[in-house]
N, C-alpha and C positions, 0 to 999 in steps of 0.2 A: 748038460754038464760039459764044461770046457769049451763053451761057445762064446763068441763075442756078442755082448748084449748091451743095451742101455737101460739104466735104472734111475728112477727119480725118488728122492727122499730128502731127509733132513740130516745134516751132519751132527754126529755126537762125537766131540773131540776125545782123543785118547791121550793127547799131550797138551802142554801149555803152549800158548802162542796164537797169533792171528791166522797162521797158515798151517794146514794139516796135510800130511802125506800118508799117514796111517790113521784111519778113523772108522767109526761105524756109521752106516747109513740106515736110517729108520724110516719105515713107512708112515709113521705118525710123528708129529713134533714132540720134542722133549718137554716135559712139564715139571720135572723135579731134578735138581742137580745131583741127587743121591741114588736115583733108580733109573732103570731103562724104561722107555715109554711103551715098549711092546715086547712080546715074547720072541724067542729065537727064530720063529718062522717069518718074522717081519723085519729082520735086521740082517744086513750084509756087512761083513768085514771088508774094508776097502784098502788096497795098497795102490796109491796114485803114483804116476810117473813124476809129476811135479806137484809141489805143495799147492793146495787149494785154499782160498780165503774162507775162513769160517764165518758163517752168518746164520740168521734165524729163518731165512727163506729157503724153500726147497731148491735143490739143484738136480741136474741130470749129469750122470757120469756114464762113460762107455768103457768097457774093458772085457777081460776074459773072465767069465763066470764059472765057478766050480761048486758042486755040491759036495760037502765034506762028510766023511764018515768017521765017527769016533774021535772028533776033535776034543782035546782035553779041557778046553775052555767052554765047550758046549755050543760053539759056533756051527751053524748049519750051512752057511753060504759065504763064499769069499770071492772077491773080484780083484784081479791083479792087472797091472799095466793100465790102470784106470786114468781117464782124461776127462776134464770138464767139457760138457757139451752145452753150447748156448741154447736157451729155450727158443723155439720157433716164434717168430713175430706174429702178432695177431692181426 
């Protein structure tokens, strides 16, 4: 809790537009525009420093990770000050 971590996942946009600053990051890819692809234990709410380009490929973000207690929206995890991390080359 409240540690700097890196997380990989798929962007679920919360706003309109090609770039997202506040979004959900899911462990599994979205499959339906009307429902979340996973339960709350597999989703992180992300607040990025700079807007990130939305796409269908998984991304890696690094930031301050927090475990939430009694969030009114039911969110269990939140990352703040998140930044895009380039995937390591193979």
